[in-house]
C-alpha positions in Angstrom: 116.7 81.4 -139.2 118.4 84.3 -137.3 121.9 85.9 -139.3 123.9 88.2 -136.5 127.2 90.3 -137.2 129.8 89.6 -135.0 131.9 93.1 -133.9 135.3 93.8 -132.0 137.6 92.6 -130.7 136.5 89.7 -128.0 132.8 89.1 -129.9 133.6 85.7 -131.7 135.0 84.5 -128.1 132.2 85.8 -126.0 129.4 84.6 -128.8 131.3 81.3 -127.8 131.2 81.2 -124.5 127.7 82.0 -124.6 126.9 79.1 -127.5 129.1 76.7 -125.5 127.1 77.3 -122.5 130.5 78.6 -120.1 129.3 82.0 -118.7 128.4 80.8 -115.3 126.3 84.0 -114.5 124.1 82.9 -117.2 123.7 79.3 -115.7 121.4 78.7 -112.7 118.5 80.5 -110.7 119.7 84.0 -111.6 120.3 83.3 -115.5 119.0 82.3 -118.6 120.2 79.1 -119.2 118.5 76.3 -117.6 121.7 73.6 -116.7 119.3 70.5 -116.4 118.8 70.8 -120.3 122.6 71.3 -120.9 123.0 68.1 -121.9 120.6 68.0 -124.4 123.2 70.2 -126.8 125.0 69.3 -129.0 128.1 70.8 -131.5 127.8 69.5 -135.1 131.1 70.7 -136.0 133.9 70.7 -133.7 134.0 70.9 -130.1 136.1 73.8 -129.1 136.5 75.9 -126.3 135.5 79.3 -126.8 139.1 80.4 -126.9 139.8 77.9 -129.5 137.1 79.2 -131.6 138.0 82.5 -131.5 141.4 81.1 -132.2 140.5 79.8 -135.8 138.4 82.8 -136.6 141.4 85.3 -136.5 143.7 82.2 -138.2 141.4 82.1 -141.1 141.2 86.5 -141.3 145.4 85.9 -141.4 145.7 82.9 -143.8 143.1 85.5 -146.1 145.7 88.3 -146.1 143.5 90.4 -143.5 146.2 92.1 -141.2 143.9 95.3 -139.7 141.2 95.7 -139.2 138.9 98.7 -138.5 137.4 98.6 -134.8 133.8 98.3 -136.1 134.9 95.4 -138.7 132.7 92.2 -139.2 134.6 89.7 -138.1 132.0 86.5 -138.1 128.6 85.6 -138.7 126.5 83.9 -136.4 123.6 81.5 -137.8 120.9 80.5 -135.4 118.7 77.6 -136.7 115.7 77.1 -134.4 112.5 75.1 -134.6 109.3 76.4 -133.1 108.7 73.6 -129.9 106.0 71.4 -131.3 107.4 70.3 -134.8 106.9 67.1 -135.9 109.6 66.5 -138.0 113.3 65.5 -137.0 115.2 68.0 -135.6 118.8 66.2 -135.8 118.0 65.8 -139.4 116.9 69.4 -139.9 119.9 70.6 -138.1 122.0 68.6 -139.8 120.7 69.7 -143.1 121.2 73.6 -142.4 125.0 73.1 -141.0 126.1 71.1 -144.1 126.2 73.8 -146.9 128.4 75.8 -144.4 130.6 73.2 -143.2 131.3 71.9 -147.0 132.7 75.6 -147.7 134.4 75.9 -144.4 132.3 78.8 -143.0 
């Protein structure tokens, strides 16, 4: 597991675009994302665009009464769960179990 702080006005949108595989320069021969393996990607919660994810983050802050942010404010946290290449557990179940506590509490 890795947790990263997302700071900066556009960072939530940029990270969402990477995770949703919508950044064209990251795809193909010159990029580090293999387009042939993208069909295996799955969203466990929502299927929004990077723009919708960034808007959701902004709306959550507004709902919490956060109106003015410092330029270095942490706007979100990215949680990345991974498994080794040759594991012997049900990977779908593992990732659902990782995501459920956060979904229950809305983060």
